[in-house]
All heavy atoms as a GROMACS GRO file, in nm:
protein
  619
    1MET      N    1   0.086  -0.119  -0.001
    1MET     CA    2  -0.001  -0.001   0.000
    1MET      C    3   0.089   0.123   0.000
    1MET      O    4   0.179   0.140   0.082
    1MET     CB    5  -0.090   0.000   0.123
    1MET     CG    6  -0.185   0.114   0.125
    1MET     SD    7  -0.304   0.091   0.255
    1MET     CE    8  -0.287   0.245   0.340
    2ILE      N    9   0.065   0.215  -0.091
    2ILE     CA   10   0.141   0.339  -0.104
    2ILE      C   11   0.070   0.448  -0.027
    2ILE      O   12  -0.050   0.469  -0.041
    2ILE     CB   13   0.155   0.379  -0.252
    2ILE    CG1   14   0.231   0.269  -0.328
    2ILE    CG2   15   0.226   0.512  -0.265
    2ILE    CD1   16   0.231   0.287  -0.476
    3LYS      N   17   0.148   0.519   0.053
    3LYS     CA   18   0.094   0.631   0.129
    3LYS      C   19   0.181   0.754   0.101
    3LYS      O   20   0.301   0.751   0.123
    3LYS     CB   21   0.095   0.597   0.279
    3LYS     CG   22   0.023   0.698   0.363
    3LYS     CD   23  -0.125   0.691   0.342
    3LYS     CE   24  -0.195   0.785   0.439
    3LYS     NZ   25  -0.323   0.826   0.395
    4ILE      N   26   0.120   0.860   0.052
    4ILE     CA   27   0.193   0.983   0.021
    4ILE      C   28   0.177   1.079   0.138
    4ILE      O   29   0.068   1.099   0.190
    4ILE     CB   30   0.137   1.047  -0.108
    4ILE    CG1   31   0.159   0.954  -0.225
    4ILE    CG2   32   0.202   1.183  -0.133
    4ILE    CD1   33   0.096   1.001  -0.356
    5ASP      N   34   0.288   1.139   0.181
    5ASP     CA   35   0.288   1.235   0.292
    5ASP      C   36   0.235   1.368   0.239
    5ASP      O   37   0.306   1.448   0.181
    5ASP     CB   38   0.430   1.251   0.348
    5ASP     CG   39   0.436   1.340   0.468
    5ASP    OD1   40   0.333   1.397   0.508
    5ASP    OD2   41   0.546   1.355   0.526
    6ILE      N   42   0.109   1.392   0.264
    6ILE     CA   43   0.038   1.512   0.214
    6ILE      C   44   0.107   1.640   0.260
    6ILE      O   45   0.112   1.739   0.185
    6ILE     CB   46  -0.110   1.512   0.259
    6ILE    CG1   47  -0.184   1.389   0.208
    6ILE    CG2   48  -0.181   1.639   0.218
    6ILE    CD1   49  -0.220   1.391   0.064
    7SER      N   50   0.160   1.640   0.380
    7SER     CA   51   0.221   1.764   0.434
    7SER      C   52   0.343   1.806   0.355
    7SER      O   53   0.383   1.922   0.361
    7SER     CB   54   0.257   1.746   0.582
    7SER     OG   55   0.360   1.650   0.597
    8ARG      N   56   0.405   1.715   0.281
    8ARG     CA   57   0.525   1.747   0.204
    8ARG      C   58   0.495   1.786   0.058
    8ARG      O   59   0.586   1.824  -0.016
    8ARG     CB   60   0.620   1.628   0.206
    8ARG     CG   61   0.677   1.601   0.344
    8ARG     CD   62   0.779   1.489   0.341
    8ARG     NE   63   0.887   1.519   0.248
    8ARG     CZ   64   0.964   1.426   0.192
    8ARG    NH1   65   0.945   1.296   0.220
    8ARG    NH2   66   1.059   1.459   0.107
    9ILE      N   67   0.370   1.779   0.015
    9ILE     CA   68   0.334   1.808  -0.123
    9ILE      C   69   0.358   1.955  -0.152
    9ILE      O   70   0.316   2.044  -0.076
    9ILE     CB   71   0.186   1.770  -0.151
    9ILE    CG1   72   0.168   1.619  -0.138
    9ILE    CG2   73   0.140   1.820  -0.286
    9ILE    CD1   74   0.241   1.537  -0.242
   10HIS      N   75   0.424   1.983  -0.264
   10HIS     CA   76   0.453   2.121  -0.307
   10HIS      C   77   0.476   2.121  -0.458
   10HIS      O   78   0.483   2.016  -0.520
   10HIS     CB   79   0.576   2.174  -0.234
   10HIS     CG   80   0.701   2.102  -0.278
   10HIS    ND1   81   0.736   1.978  -0.229
   10HIS    CD2   82   0.798   2.136  -0.368
   10HIS    CE1   83   0.848   1.939  -0.287
   10HIS    NE2   84   0.888   2.033  -0.372
   11THR      N   85   0.490   2.239  -0.514
   11THR     CA   86   0.530   2.254  -0.653
   11THR      C   87   0.591   2.392  -0.672
   11THR      O   88   0.588   2.475  -0.582
   11THR     CB   89   0.413   2.229  -0.750
   11THR    OG1   90   0.466   2.212  -0.883
   11THR    CG2   91   0.313   2.342  -0.749
   12THR      N   92   0.648   2.413  -0.789
   12THR     CA   93   0.711   2.541  -0.822
   12THR      C   94   0.607   2.635  -0.885
   12THR      O   95   0.500   2.590  -0.926
   12THR     CB   96   0.824   2.517  -0.922
   12THR    OG1   97   0.767   2.465  -1.042
   12THR    CG2   98   0.929   2.423  -0.868
   13PRO      N   99   0.640   2.763  -0.896
   13PRO     CA  100   0.549   2.853  -0.966
   13PRO      C  101   0.519   2.807  -1.111
   13PRO      O  102   0.406   2.815  -1.156
   13PRO     CB  103   0.624   2.987  -0.966
   13PRO     CG  104   0.706   2.981  -0.840
   13PRO     CD  105   0.752   2.836  -0.832
   14LEU      N  106   0.621   2.755  -1.179
   14LEU     CA  107   0.597   2.702  -1.314
   14LEU      C  108   0.510   2.579  -1.309
   14LEU      O  109   0.428   2.555  -1.400
   14LEU     CB  110   0.730   2.670  -1.385
   14LEU     CG  111   0.806   2.790  -1.439
   14LEU    CD1  112   0.941   2.746  -1.497
   14LEU    CD2  113   0.726   2.861  -1.546
   15GLY      N  114   0.527   2.498  -1.205
   15GLY     CA  115   0.442   2.380  -1.188
   15GLY      C  116   0.296   2.417  -1.170
   15GLY      O  117   0.207   2.354  -1.227
   16ILE      N  118   0.272   2.525  -1.095
   16ILE     CA  119   0.134   2.572  -1.076
   16ILE      C  120   0.073   2.612  -1.210
   16ILE      O  121  -0.040   2.574  -1.240
   16ILE     CB  122   0.133   2.689  -0.976
   16ILE    CG1  123   0.163   2.640  -0.834
   16ILE    CG2  124  -0.002   2.762  -0.980
   16ILE    CD1  125   0.187   2.749  -0.732
   17GLN      N  126   0.148   2.688  -1.289
   17GLN     CA  127   0.098   2.728  -1.421
   17GLN      C  128   0.070   2.608  -1.510
   17GLN      O  129  -0.032   2.603  -1.577
   17GLN     CB  130   0.200   2.819  -1.490
   17GLN     CG  131   0.216   2.954  -1.429
   17GLN     CD  132   0.326   3.035  -1.494
   17GLN    OE1  133   0.387   2.995  -1.593
   17GLN    NE2  134   0.351   3.153  -1.442
   18ARG      N  135   0.162   2.511  -1.509
   18ARG     CA  136   0.147   2.391  -1.592
   18ARG      C  137   0.024   2.309  -1.553
   18ARG      O  138  -0.055   2.266  -1.637
   18ARG     CB  139   0.275   2.308  -1.582
   18ARG     CG  140   0.283   2.189  -1.671
   18ARG     CD  141   0.421   2.124  -1.675
   18ARG     NE  142   0.483   2.107  -1.543
   18ARG     CZ  143   0.589   2.174  -1.499
   18ARG    NH1  144   0.648   2.266  -1.576
   18ARG    NH2  145   0.639   2.153  -1.380
   19ILE      N  146   0.004   2.291  -1.422
   19ILE     CA  147  -0.110   2.212  -1.372
   19ILE      C  148  -0.241   2.285  -1.406
   19ILE      O  149  -0.336   2.222  -1.454
   19ILE     CB  150  -0.097   2.189  -1.222
   19ILE    CG1  151   0.024   2.100  -1.194
   19ILE    CG2  152  -0.224   2.129  -1.164
   19ILE    CD1  153   0.070   2.099  -1.049
   20LYS      N  154  -0.247   2.417  -1.382
   20LYS     CA  155  -0.368   2.493  -1.415
   20LYS      C  156  -0.401   2.482  -1.563
   20LYS      O  157  -0.517   2.462  -1.600
   20LYS     CB  158  -0.351   2.642  -1.377
   20LYS     CG  159  -0.375   2.672  -1.233
   20LYS     CD  160  -0.361   2.821  -1.209
   20LYS     CE  161  -0.461   2.865  -1.105
   20LYS     NZ  162  -0.455   3.011  -1.082
   21LYS      N  163  -0.299   2.495  -1.648
   21LYS     CA  164  -0.320   2.489  -1.793
   21LYS      C  165  -0.363   2.350  -1.835
   21LYS      O  166  -0.462   2.336  -1.909
   21LYS     CB  167  -0.192   2.531  -1.864
   21LYS     CG  168  -0.202   2.523  -2.014
   21LYS     CD  169  -0.068   2.556  -2.077
   21LYS     CE  170  -0.072   2.518  -2.224
   21LYS     NZ  171   0.055   2.468  -2.272
   22ASN      N  172  -0.293   2.247  -1.791
   22ASN     CA  173  -0.322   2.111  -1.835
   22ASN      C  174  -0.457   2.062  -1.791
   22ASN      O  175  -0.522   1.983  -1.860
   22ASN     CB  176  -0.213   2.015  -1.787
   22ASN     CG  177  -0.081   2.034  -1.856
   22ASN    OD1  178  -0.069   2.110  -1.952
   22ASN    ND2  179   0.022   1.970  -1.806
   23LEU      N  180  -0.502   2.105  -1.672
   23LEU     CA  181  -0.630   2.058  -1.619
   23LEU      C  182  -0.742   2.161  -1.632
   23LEU      O  183  -0.854   2.135  -1.589
   23LEU     CB  184  -0.615   2.018  -1.472
   23LEU     CG  185  -0.518   1.903  -1.441
   23LEU    CD1  186  -0.520   1.874  -1.292
   23LEU    CD2  187  -0.553   1.779  -1.522
   24ASN      N  188  -0.710   2.278  -1.690
   24ASN     CA  189  -0.809   2.386  -1.701
   24ASN      C  190  -0.870   2.418  -1.564
   24ASN      O  191  -0.992   2.433  -1.551
   24ASN     CB  192  -0.920   2.353  -1.800
   24ASN     CG  193  -0.867   2.345  -1.942
   24ASN    OD1  194  -0.776   2.415  -1.980
   24ASN    ND2  195  -0.926   2.253  -2.020
   25LEU      N  196  -0.786   2.430  -1.464
   25LEU     CA  197  -0.833   2.459  -1.327
   25LEU      C  198  -0.854   2.608  -1.310
   25LEU      O  199  -0.772   2.687  -1.352
   25LEU     CB  200  -0.732   2.409  -1.223
   25LEU     CG  201  -0.716   2.261  -1.204
   25LEU    CD1  202  -0.613   2.233  -1.093
   25LEU    CD2  203  -0.849   2.195  -1.168
   26ALA      N  204  -0.961   2.642  -1.241
   26ALA     CA  205  -0.991   2.782  -1.210
   26ALA      C  206  -0.988   2.798  -1.060
   26ALA      O  207  -1.077   2.860  -1.002
   26ALA     CB  208  -1.125   2.822  -1.267
   27VAL      N  209  -0.886   2.743  -0.995
   27VAL     CA  210  -0.871   2.755  -0.850
   27VAL      C  211  -0.751   2.844  -0.819
   27VAL      O  212  -0.658   2.852  -0.898
   27VAL     CB  213  -0.855   2.617  -0.780
   27VAL    CG1  214  -0.976   2.529  -0.802
   27VAL    CG2  215  -0.730   2.545  -0.830
   28ASP      N  216  -0.757   2.911  -0.704
   28ASP     CA  217  -0.646   2.998  -0.666
   28ASP      C  218  -0.529   2.919  -0.610
   28ASP      O  219  -0.413   2.947  -0.639
   28ASP     CB  220  -0.693   3.102  -0.562
   28ASP     CG  221  -0.788   3.205  -0.624
   28ASP    OD1  222  -0.772   3.234  -0.743
   28ASP    OD2  223  -0.878   3.250  -0.552
   29ASP      N  224  -0.559   2.818  -0.526
   29ASP     CA  225  -0.455   2.740  -0.460
   29ASP      C  226  -0.447   2.600  -0.520
   29ASP      O  227  -0.516   2.508  -0.476
   29ASP     CB  228  -0.481   2.734  -0.310
   29ASP     CG  229  -0.362   2.683  -0.230
   29ASP    OD1  230  -0.269   2.622  -0.291
   29ASP    OD2  231  -0.362   2.705  -0.109
   30VAL      N  232  -0.362   2.585  -0.618
   30VAL     CA  233  -0.346   2.459  -0.690
   30VAL      C  234  -0.293   2.350  -0.597
   30VAL      O  235  -0.339   2.235  -0.604
   30VAL     CB  236  -0.254   2.476  -0.813
   30VAL    CG1  237  -0.223   2.344  -0.877
   30VAL    CG2  238  -0.319   2.569  -0.914
   31VAL      N  239  -0.198   2.384  -0.512
   31VAL     CA  240  -0.139   2.284  -0.424
   31VAL      C  241  -0.246   2.230  -0.326
   31VAL      O  242  -0.254   2.109  -0.304
   31VAL     CB  243  -0.017   2.340  -0.347
   31VAL    CG1  244   0.034   2.242  -0.244
   31VAL    CG2  245   0.093   2.378  -0.446
   32ALA      N  246  -0.328   2.317  -0.274
   32ALA     CA  247  -0.437   2.275  -0.184
   32ALA      C  248  -0.533   2.183  -0.258
   32ALA      O  249  -0.579   2.080  -0.204
   32ALA     CB  250  -0.510   2.393  -0.125
   33TRP      N  251  -0.566   2.217  -0.381
   33TRP     CA  252  -0.655   2.133  -0.463
   33TRP      C  253  -0.593   1.994  -0.482
   33TRP      O  254  -0.660   1.893  -0.464
   33TRP     CB  255  -0.682   2.198  -0.598
   33TRP     CG  256  -0.775   2.120  -0.683
   33TRP    CD1  257  -0.913   2.128  -0.682
   33TRP    CD2  258  -0.744   2.020  -0.780
   33TRP    NE1  259  -0.965   2.039  -0.772
   33TRP    CE2  260  -0.864   1.972  -0.835
   33TRP    CE3  261  -0.623   1.968  -0.827
   33TRP    CZ2  262  -0.868   1.873  -0.933
   33TRP    CZ3  263  -0.628   1.870  -0.924
   33TRP    CH2  264  -0.747   1.823  -0.977
   34CYS      N  265  -0.466   1.989  -0.515
   34CYS     CA  266  -0.396   1.864  -0.536
   34CYS      C  267  -0.392   1.782  -0.407
   34CYS      O  268  -0.414   1.660  -0.410
   34CYS     CB  269  -0.254   1.885  -0.587
   34CYS     SG  270  -0.246   1.948  -0.757
   35LYS      N  271  -0.365   1.846  -0.295
   35LYS     CA  272  -0.362   1.776  -0.166
   35LYS      C  273  -0.497   1.712  -0.136
   35LYS      O  274  -0.504   1.599  -0.090
   35LYS     CB  275  -0.322   1.871  -0.052
   35LYS     CG  276  -0.176   1.909  -0.051
   35LYS     CD  277  -0.147   2.003   0.066
   35LYS     CE  278   0.001   2.034   0.076
   35LYS     NZ  279   0.030   2.120   0.192
   36GLU      N  280  -0.606   1.784  -0.163
   36GLU     CA  281  -0.741   1.731  -0.140
   36GLU      C  282  -0.766   1.609  -0.228
   36GLU      O  283  -0.820   1.509  -0.182
   36GLU     CB  284  -0.847   1.838  -0.168
   36GLU     CG  285  -0.852   1.949  -0.066
   36GLU     CD  286  -0.948   2.060  -0.108
   36GLU    OE1  287  -1.033   2.038  -0.198
   36GLU    OE2  288  -0.936   2.170  -0.051
   37GLU      N  289  -0.724   1.618  -0.354
   37GLU     CA  290  -0.745   1.507  -0.445
   37GLU      C  291  -0.660   1.384  -0.407
   37GLU      O  292  -0.708   1.272  -0.416
   37GLU     CB  293  -0.712   1.550  -0.590
   37GLU     CG  294  -0.805   1.657  -0.645
   37GLU     CD  295  -0.952   1.614  -0.645
   37GLU    OE1  296  -0.981   1.505  -0.695
   37GLU    OE2  297  -1.035   1.693  -0.597
   38ILE      N  298  -0.539   1.410  -0.362
   38ILE     CA  299  -0.453   1.298  -0.317
   38ILE      C  300  -0.513   1.233  -0.192
   38ILE      O  301  -0.515   1.110  -0.180
   38ILE     CB  302  -0.310   1.349  -0.290
   38ILE    CG1  303  -0.246   1.396  -0.421
   38ILE    CG2  304  -0.225   1.239  -0.225
   38ILE    CD1  305  -0.119   1.478  -0.401
   39ALA      N  306  -0.563   1.314  -0.100
   39ALA     CA  307  -0.624   1.261   0.023
   39ALA      C  308  -0.746   1.176  -0.008
   39ALA      O  309  -0.774   1.077   0.061
   39ALA     CB  310  -0.660   1.375   0.118
   40LYS      N  311  -0.822   1.213  -0.112
   40LYS     CA  312  -0.941   1.138  -0.151
   40LYS      C  313  -0.910   1.010  -0.225
   40LYS      O  314  -0.993   0.919  -0.233
   40LYS     CB  315  -1.033   1.223  -0.241
   40LYS     CG  316  -1.101   1.338  -0.170
   40LYS     CD  317  -1.210   1.398  -0.255
   40LYS     CE  318  -1.158   1.472  -0.375
   40LYS     NZ  319  -1.261   1.551  -0.446
   41ALA      N  320  -0.790   1.001  -0.283
   41ALA     CA  321  -0.755   0.887  -0.369
   41ALA      C  322  -0.745   0.758  -0.288
   41ALA      O  323  -0.690   0.756  -0.179
   41ALA     CB  324  -0.624   0.915  -0.440
   42SER      N  325  -0.797   0.652  -0.346
   42SER     CA  326  -0.782   0.521  -0.283
   42SER      C  327  -0.643   0.469  -0.307
   42SER      O  328  -0.574   0.513  -0.398
   42SER     CB  329  -0.886   0.425  -0.340
   42SER     OG  330  -0.857   0.398  -0.476
   43SER      N  331  -0.601   0.373  -0.227
   43SER     CA  332  -0.466   0.319  -0.242
   43SER      C  333  -0.449   0.250  -0.378
   43SER      O  334  -0.338   0.245  -0.431
   43SER     CB  335  -0.434   0.222  -0.129
   43SER     OG  336  -0.525   0.116  -0.126
   44GLU      N  337  -0.556   0.199  -0.436
   44GLU     CA  338  -0.549   0.135  -0.568
   44GLU      C  339  -0.526   0.237  -0.679
   44GLU      O  340  -0.479   0.201  -0.787
   44GLU     CB  341  -0.677   0.056  -0.600
   44GLU     CG  342  -0.700  -0.062  -0.507
   44GLU     CD  343  -0.766  -0.022  -0.377
   44GLU    OE1  344  -0.843   0.076  -0.374
   44GLU    OE2  345  -0.739  -0.089  -0.276
   45SER      N  346  -0.558   0.364  -0.655
   45SER     CA  347  -0.545   0.463  -0.761
   45SER      C  348  -0.411   0.538  -0.753
   45SER      O  349  -0.387   0.629  -0.831
   45SER     CB  350  -0.660   0.563  -0.756
   45SER     OG  351  -0.659   0.634  -0.633
   46ILE      N  352  -0.323   0.496  -0.661
   46ILE     CA  353  -0.188   0.555  -0.651
   46ILE      C  354  -0.087   0.447  -0.692
   46ILE      O  355  -0.081   0.340  -0.634
   46ILE     CB  356  -0.158   0.603  -0.510
   46ILE    CG1  357  -0.260   0.710  -0.467
   46ILE    CG2  358  -0.017   0.660  -0.502
   46ILE    CD1  359  -0.250   0.753  -0.323
   47VAL      N  360  -0.012   0.478  -0.797
   47VAL     CA  361   0.082   0.382  -0.853
   47VAL      C  362   0.225   0.436  -0.841
   47VAL      O  363   0.247   0.553  -0.868
   47VAL     CB  364   0.050   0.354  -1.003
   47VAL    CG1  365   0.148   0.258  -1.063
   47VAL    CG2  366  -0.093   0.306  -1.017
   48GLN      N  367   0.315   0.351  -0.800
   48GLN     CA  368   0.458   0.388  -0.796
   48GLN      C  369   0.523   0.328  -0.920
   48GLN      O  370   0.515   0.208  -0.944
   48GLN     CB  371   0.524   0.334  -0.670
   48GLN     CG  372   0.669   0.367  -0.662
   48GLN     CD  373   0.733   0.307  -0.538
   48GLN    OE1  374   0.664   0.275  -0.440
   48GLN    NE2  375   0.862   0.288  -0.542
   49LYS      N  376   0.588   0.414  -0.999
   49LYS     CA  377   0.654   0.369  -1.118
   49LYS      C  378   0.784   0.448  -1.132
   49LYS      O  379   0.780   0.570  -1.145
   49LYS     CB  380   0.565   0.391  -1.240
   49LYS     CG  381   0.613   0.328  -1.368
   49LYS     CD  382   0.508   0.344  -1.476
   49LYS     CE  383   0.553   0.283  -1.606
   49LYS     NZ  384   0.455   0.305  -1.712
   50GLY      N  385   0.898   0.377  -1.126
   50GLY     CA  386   1.026   0.448  -1.129
   50GLY      C  387   1.040   0.538  -1.008
   50GLY      O  388   1.020   0.496  -0.896
   51LYS      N  389   1.073   0.662  -1.033
   51LYS     CA  390   1.094   0.757  -0.923
   51LYS      C  391   0.972   0.842  -0.893
   51LYS      O  392   0.981   0.938  -0.817
   51LYS     CB  393   1.214   0.847  -0.956
   51LYS     CG  394   1.195   0.931  -1.079
   51LYS     CD  395   1.316   1.017  -1.107
   51LYS     CE  396   1.291   1.099  -1.233
   51LYS     NZ  397   1.399   1.190  -1.261
   52ASN      N  398   0.858   0.809  -0.953
   52ASN     CA  399   0.738   0.891  -0.937
   52ASN      C  400   0.620   0.813  -0.884
   52ASN      O  401   0.610   0.691  -0.901
   52ASN     CB  402   0.700   0.954  -1.072
   52ASN     CG  403   0.802   1.049  -1.123
   52ASN    OD1  404   0.867   1.121  -1.048
   52ASN    ND2  405   0.818   1.053  -1.254
   53TYR      N  406   0.528   0.889  -0.822
   53TYR     CA  407   0.395   0.838  -0.789
   53TYR      C  408   0.301   0.893  -0.897
   53TYR      O  409   0.317   1.008  -0.941
   53TYR     CB  410   0.345   0.892  -0.655
   53TYR     CG  411   0.419   0.843  -0.534
   53TYR    CD1  412   0.474   0.933  -0.444
   53TYR    CD2  413   0.429   0.706  -0.505
   53TYR    CE1  414   0.539   0.890  -0.329
   53TYR    CE2  415   0.496   0.663  -0.391
   53TYR     CZ  416   0.548   0.754  -0.303
   53TYR     OH  417   0.615   0.714  -0.191
   54TYR      N  418   0.204   0.815  -0.934
   54TYR     CA  419   0.098   0.859  -1.025
   54TYR      C  420  -0.034   0.843  -0.952
   54TYR      O  421  -0.071   0.733  -0.915
   54TYR     CB  422   0.101   0.779  -1.155
   54TYR     CG  423   0.227   0.800  -1.233
   54TYR    CD1  424   0.339   0.720  -1.211
   54TYR    CD2  425   0.240   0.903  -1.325
   54TYR    CE1  426   0.457   0.740  -1.279
   54TYR    CE2  427   0.357   0.924  -1.394
   54TYR     CZ  428   0.465   0.842  -1.371
   54TYR     OH  429   0.583   0.864  -1.438
   55VAL      N  430  -0.103   0.955  -0.932
   55VAL     CA  431  -0.232   0.955  -0.863
   55VAL      C  432  -0.340   0.968  -0.970
   55VAL      O  433  -0.349   1.069  -1.039
   55VAL     CB  434  -0.243   1.070  -0.762
   55VAL    CG1  435  -0.377   1.069  -0.692
   55VAL    CG2  436  -0.129   1.064  -0.661
   56HIS      N  437  -0.420   0.861  -0.985
   56HIS     CA  438  -0.524   0.857  -1.088
   56HIS      C  439  -0.658   0.897  -1.027
   56HIS      O  440  -0.712   0.828  -0.942
   56HIS     CB  441  -0.536   0.715  -1.146
   56HIS     CG  442  -0.413   0.672  -1.218
   56HIS    ND1  443  -0.402   0.682  -1.354
   56HIS    CD2  444  -0.296   0.621  -1.173
   56HIS    CE1  445  -0.283   0.639  -1.391
   56HIS    NE2  446  -0.215   0.600  -1.284
   57GLY      N  447  -0.707   1.014  -1.069
   57GLY     CA  448  -0.839   1.058  -1.030
   57GLY      C  449  -0.939   1.016  -1.136
   57GLY      O  450  -0.904   0.946  -1.232
   58SER      N  451  -1.062   1.061  -1.124
   58SER     CA  452  -1.164   1.020  -1.220
   58SER      C  453  -1.138   1.075  -1.360
   58SER      O  454  -1.172   1.012  -1.459
   58SER     CB  455  -1.303   1.065  -1.172
   58SER     OG  456  -1.304   1.204  -1.151
   59TRP      N  457  -1.074   1.193  -1.369
   59TRP     CA  458  -1.053   1.256  -1.499
   59TRP      C  459  -0.912   1.309  -1.519
   59TRP      O  460  -0.882   1.375  -1.619
   59TRP     CB  461  -1.155   1.368  -1.523
   59TRP     CG  462  -1.150   1.474  -1.416
   59TRP    CD1  463  -1.213   1.471  -1.295
   59TRP    CD2  464  -1.079   1.598  -1.420
   59TRP    NE1  465  -1.184   1.586  -1.222
   59TRP    CE2  466  -1.101   1.666  -1.296
   59TRP    CE3  467  -0.995   1.657  -1.514
   59TRP    CZ2  468  -1.046   1.789  -1.268
   59TRP    CZ3  469  -0.938   1.781  -1.484
   59TRP    CH2  470  -0.966   1.845  -1.364
   60TYR      N  471  -0.822   1.282  -1.427
   60TYR     CA  472  -0.686   1.337  -1.432
   60TYR      C  473  -0.586   1.238  -1.377
   60TYR      O  474  -0.621   1.140  -1.310
   60TYR     CB  475  -0.676   1.468  -1.353
   60TYR     CG  476  -0.705   1.443  -1.208
   60TYR    CD1  477  -0.603   1.400  -1.122
   60TYR    CD2  478  -0.833   1.455  -1.154
   60TYR    CE1  479  -0.629   1.371  -0.988
   60TYR    CE2  480  -0.858   1.426  -1.022
   60TYR     CZ  481  -0.757   1.385  -0.941
   60TYR     OH  482  -0.783   1.354  -0.809
   61VAL      N  483  -0.456   1.268  -1.403
   61VAL     CA  484  -0.345   1.195  -1.342
   61VAL      C  485  -0.245   1.298  -1.293
   61VAL      O  486  -0.200   1.385  -1.369
   61VAL     CB  487  -0.275   1.098  -1.442
   61VAL    CG1  488  -0.158   1.028  -1.374
   61VAL    CG2  489  -0.373   0.998  -1.498
   62LEU      N  490  -0.208   1.292  -1.163
   62LEU     CA  491  -0.106   1.378  -1.107
   62LEU      C  492   0.024   1.299  -1.101
   62LEU      O  493   0.026   1.182  -1.062
   62LEU     CB  494  -0.140   1.418  -0.964
   62LEU     CG  495  -0.269   1.497  -0.941
   62LEU    CD1  496  -0.292   1.519  -0.791
   62LEU    CD2  497  -0.265   1.629  -1.015
   63THR      N  498   0.135   1.362  -1.140
   63THR     CA  499   0.268   1.300  -1.132
   63THR      C  500   0.345   1.368  -1.021
   63THR      O  501   0.364   1.490  -1.024
   63THR     CB  502   0.342   1.315  -1.266
   63THR    OG1  503   0.262   1.261  -1.370
   63THR    CG2  504   0.476   1.242  -1.261
   64ILE      N  505   0.389   1.287  -0.922
   64ILE     CA  506   0.455   1.340  -0.803
   64ILE      C  507   0.589   1.271  -0.786
   64ILE      O  508   0.596   1.147  -0.788
   64ILE     CB  509   0.368   1.317  -0.679
   64ILE    CG1  510   0.231   1.385  -0.697
   64ILE    CG2  511   0.437   1.367  -0.552
   64ILE    CD1  512   0.128   1.346  -0.596
   65ASN      N  513   0.694   1.349  -0.765
   65ASN     CA  514   0.826   1.292  -0.740
   65ASN      C  515   0.824   1.222  -0.605
   65ASN      O  516   0.781   1.278  -0.505
   65ASN     CB  517   0.933   1.402  -0.743
   65ASN     CG  518   1.070   1.346  -0.719
   65ASN    OD1  519   1.110   1.326  -0.605
   65ASN    ND2  520   1.142   1.321  -0.826
   66MET      N  521   0.875   1.099  -0.603
   66MET     CA  522   0.872   1.017  -0.483
   66MET      C  523   0.958   1.072  -0.369
   66MET      O  524   0.916   1.071  -0.254
   66MET     CB  525   0.923   0.878  -0.516
   66MET     CG  526   0.836   0.767  -0.469
   66MET     SD  527   0.885   0.612  -0.543
   66MET     CE  528   1.038   0.579  -0.462
   67SER      N  529   1.075   1.122  -0.399
   67SER     CA  530   1.166   1.163  -0.292
   67SER      C  531   1.137   1.306  -0.242
   67SER      O  532   1.142   1.330  -0.121
   67SER     CB  533   1.312   1.154  -0.336
   67SER     OG  534   1.335   1.233  -0.449
   68SER      N  535   1.104   1.397  -0.330
   68SER     CA  536   1.083   1.536  -0.288
   68SER      C  537   0.936   1.568  -0.258
   68SER      O  538   0.906   1.668  -0.196
   68SER     CB  539   1.130   1.633  -0.397
   68SER     OG  540   1.044   1.629  -0.510
   69HIS      N  541   0.845   1.482  -0.305
   69HIS     CA  542   0.700   1.504  -0.296
   69HIS      C  543   0.656   1.628  -0.371
   69HIS      O  544   0.555   1.691  -0.339
   69HIS     CB  545   0.653   1.507  -0.151
   69HIS     CG  546   0.643   1.371  -0.089
   69HIS    ND1  547   0.753   1.295  -0.059
   69HIS    CD2  548   0.536   1.297  -0.055
   69HIS    CE1  549   0.715   1.181  -0.008
   69HIS    NE2  550   0.583   1.179  -0.004
   70GLY      N  551   0.735   1.666  -0.474
   70GLY     CA  552   0.696   1.778  -0.559
   70GLY      C  553   0.603   1.732  -0.670
   70GLY      O  554   0.627   1.628  -0.732
   71ILE      N  555   0.500   1.810  -0.697
   71ILE     CA  556   0.408   1.777  -0.806
   71ILE      C  557   0.478   1.821  -0.934
   71ILE      O  558   0.509   1.938  -0.954
   71ILE     CB  559   0.274   1.848  -0.792
   71ILE    CG1  560   0.211   1.821  -0.656
   71ILE    CG2  561   0.180   1.805  -0.904
   71ILE    CD1  562   0.099   1.916  -0.620
   72ILE      N  563   0.506   1.726  -1.021
   72ILE     CA  564   0.578   1.754  -1.145
   72ILE      C  565   0.483   1.807  -1.250
   72ILE      O  566   0.508   1.909  -1.313
   72ILE     CB  567   0.649   1.626  -1.196
   72ILE    CG1  568   0.749   1.580  -1.092
   72ILE    CG2  569   0.714   1.652  -1.331
   72ILE    CD1  570   0.801   1.440  -1.117
   73THR      N  571   0.374   1.735  -1.272
   73THR     CA  572   0.276   1.777  -1.372
   73THR      C  573   0.143   1.707  -1.346
   73THR      O  574   0.131   1.625  -1.256
   73THR     CB  575   0.327   1.748  -1.515
   73THR    OG1  576   0.244   1.814  -1.610
   73THR    CG2  577   0.333   1.600  -1.544
   74ALA      N  578   0.044   1.742  -1.428
   74ALA     CA  579  -0.087   1.680  -1.422
   74ALA      C  580  -0.142   1.677  -1.564
   74ALA      O  581  -0.113   1.765  -1.644
   74ALA     CB  582  -0.180   1.758  -1.330
   75HIS      N  583  -0.216   1.574  -1.594
   75HIS     CA  584  -0.279   1.561  -1.726
   75HIS      C  585  -0.421   1.510  -1.714
   75HIS      O  586  -0.451   1.435  -1.622
   75HIS     CB  587  -0.199   1.462  -1.815
   75HIS     CG  588  -0.062   1.509  -1.846
   75HIS    ND1  589  -0.035   1.608  -1.935
   75HIS    CD2  590   0.058   1.473  -1.794
   75HIS    CE1  591   0.096   1.630  -1.941
   75HIS    NE2  592   0.154   1.548  -1.856
   76LYS      N  593  -0.503   1.548  -1.810
   76LYS     CA  594  -0.634   1.490  -1.819
   76LYS      C  595  -0.623   1.350  -1.874
   76LYS      O  596  -0.538   1.324  -1.957
   76LYS     CB  597  -0.724   1.574  -1.914
   76LYS     CG  598  -0.763   1.708  -1.858
   76LYS     CD  599  -0.855   1.778  -1.956
   76LYS     CE  600  -0.895   1.912  -1.903
   76LYS     NZ  601  -0.982   1.984  -1.997
   77LYS      N  602  -0.712   1.262  -1.827
   77LYS     CA  603  -0.715   1.126  -1.884
   77LYS      C  604  -0.776   1.134  -2.022
   77LYS      O  605  -0.862   1.217  -2.050
   77LYS     CB  606  -0.799   1.034  -1.797
   77LYS     CG  607  -0.731   0.994  -1.669
   77LYS     CD  608  -0.816   0.894  -1.596
   77LYS     CE  609  -0.746   0.845  -1.471
   77LYS     NZ  610  -0.830   0.750  -1.397
   78LYS      N  611  -0.730   1.043  -2.109
   78LYS     CA  612  -0.783   1.041  -2.245
   78LYS      C  613  -0.901   0.947  -2.257
   78LYS      O  614  -0.918   0.857  -2.185
   78LYS     CB  615  -0.673   1.000  -2.343
   78LYS     CG  616  -0.565   1.103  -2.348
   78LYS     CD  617  -0.457   1.062  -2.443
   78LYS     CE  618  -0.350   1.171  -2.444
   78LYS     NZ  619  -0.242   1.144  -2.530
   0.00000   0.00000   0.00000
C-alpha cells in the first residue's frame, strides 16, 4: 500500500501554471486542490513507477516525485 505524505506536497510557480493549464483549473490554490485530491484517492489509484507516484483521479493523473514530494505535472485522462 502506497501512502503519500500530504504535508510534504509542493510545486514550483511554473508547476502551478502547468497544472492549471493542463487541467483547465480555475482555483487559486493549486497545491491545496492537489492535496485534497490525493487525500481522496484510494490506495489502488496511486501507482509507484520508477521515481514517481501517479495519482489517478476520475478525470486526471497527477505525477509526483517520490523523494521530494513535488508535483511535477498533471494531465487529463484520455
